[in-house]
C-alpha positions in Angstrom: 0.0 0.0 0.0 1.5 3.3 -1.1 0.9 6.4 0.9 -0.2 9.3 -1.0 1.7 12.6 -0.9 -0.7 14.2 1.7 0.2 11.6 4.4 4.0 11.9 3.7 3.8 15.7 4.0 1.8 15.5 7.3 4.3 12.9 8.8 7.2 14.9 7.6 5.9 18.1 9.3 5.1 16.1 12.5 8.6 14.7 12.7 10.2 18.1 12.1 7.9 19.7 14.8 8.8 16.8 17.2 12.5 17.4 16.7 12.1 21.2 17.1 10.2 20.6 20.3 12.9 18.4 21.7 15.5 21.1 20.8 13.4 23.8 22.4 13.0 21.7 25.6 16.8 21.4 26.0 17.3 25.1 25.2 14.8 26.1 27.9 16.4 23.7 30.4 19.8 25.3 29.7 18.3 28.8 30.0 16.9 28.0 33.6 20.4 27.0 34.6 21.7 30.3 33.2 19.0 32.2 35.1 20.0 30.4 38.4 23.7 31.5 37.8 22.7 35.1 37.1 20.4 35.1 40.1 23.3 33.9 42.2 25.7 36.6 41.0 23.1 39.3 41.5 22.4 38.1 45.0 25.1 40.5 46.2 22.9 43.4 45.2 20.1 43.7 47.9 17.7 46.5 48.2 15.3 45.0 50.8 16.4 45.9 54.4 15.5 42.5 55.8 17.4 40.6 53.1 20.3 43.0 53.4 20.4 42.4 57.2 20.3 38.6 56.7 23.1 38.8 54.1 25.3 41.0 56.4 24.5 38.6 59.3 25.7 35.6 57.3 28.9 37.4 56.0 29.7 38.4 59.6 29.3 34.9 61.0 31.2 33.4 58.1 34.1 35.6 59.1 34.0 38.0 56.2 33.7 41.4 57.8 34.8 43.3 54.8 32.0 41.6 52.7 29.5 42.6 55.4 30.9 46.2 55.4 30.7 46.4 51.6 27.2 45.1 51.6 26.1 47.8 54.1 27.8 50.4 51.9 26.2 49.1 48.8 22.8 49.1 50.5 23.2 52.7 51.6 24.3 53.8 48.1 21.3 52.0 46.5 19.0 53.4 49.0 20.0 56.9 48.4 20.0 56.3 44.6 16.6 54.9 44.7 15.2 57.6 47.1 16.9 60.4 45.2 16.3 59.5 41.6 13.3 57.2 41.6 11.0 58.6 44.2 7.7 59.8 42.7 7.8 63.5 41.6 4.8 64.5 43.7 3.9 67.6 45.7 4.8 67.1 49.4 7.4 64.4 48.5 11.1 64.6 48.5 11.2 66.2 45.2 8.8 67.3 42.5 8.6 69.4 39.3 7.2 72.9 39.8 5.0 74.6 37.2 8.1 75.9 35.3 9.8 72.5 35.3 12.4 73.3 37.9 13.2 70.4 40.3 12.1 71.5 43.7 13.4 69.7 46.8 11.7 69.4 50.1 14.8 69.4 52.3 12.9 68.8 55.6 11.5 65.6 54.2 14.9 64.6 52.8 16.8 65.2 56.1 14.1 63.3 58.0 14.4 60.4 55.7 18.2 60.4 55.8 18.1 60.5 59.6 15.6 57.6 59.6 17.8 55.4 57.4 20.9 56.2 59.4 19.2 55.3 62.7 18.1 52.0 61.2 21.4 50.9 59.7 23.9 52.2 62.2 23.4 49.3 64.6 24.4 46.9 61.8 27.7 48.9 61.3 28.3 48.8 65.0 27.6 45.0 65.2 30.4 44.4 62.7 32.8 46.9 64.4 32.6 49.5 61.7 31.1 53.0 61.3 29.1 54.6 58.5 31.6 56.1 56.0 31.9 59.9 56.2 30.9 60.1 52.5 27.5 58.8 53.4 27.3 60.7 56.7 28.0 64.0 54.9 25.9 63.3 51.9 23.5 66.0 50.8 20.8 66.0 48.3 22.7 68.6 46.1 25.9 66.5 46.1 24.1 63.2 45.4 21.5 64.4 42.9 23.5 67.1 41.2 26.6 64.8 40.6 27.5 65.5 37.0 24.3 67.4 36.3 23.5 71.1 35.5 19.8 71.6 36.4 17.7 74.2 38.2 17.4 72.9 41.7 15.4 74.9 44.2 15.5 74.0 47.9 12.4 74.6 50.1 12.0 74.0 53.8 
């Protein structure tokens, strides 16, 4: 019994589809391994305070004080970066755009937030026998936000 051309075409397409599905399966499997490796390497960057505290605690008890110190410094930098550049531009917030598109900074709010984060993180620095670096202690909105920029910045209080 000879198959007609229609059956041969359907079987050929099915075999090709099956082979492509098998190839796709192994590519996805390899990709999940790559994602695990990427996730592991990005694990040093932590923005959540609880996660950062756990990470510092682990580094401290593993005897890696410098890694704990570096993690605290990274957290502070990322916190200021997030709070300075990505906070919503809304009235009453840290910063907002005025009617003439100048960036307006509410310094009282900024100083209050800075004080809050220092009070929260300082015990962790003390626990590892270090202090908050002076660069972070003396950071101002102008020095952080205006680094390399020329914009109209107005400070209100």
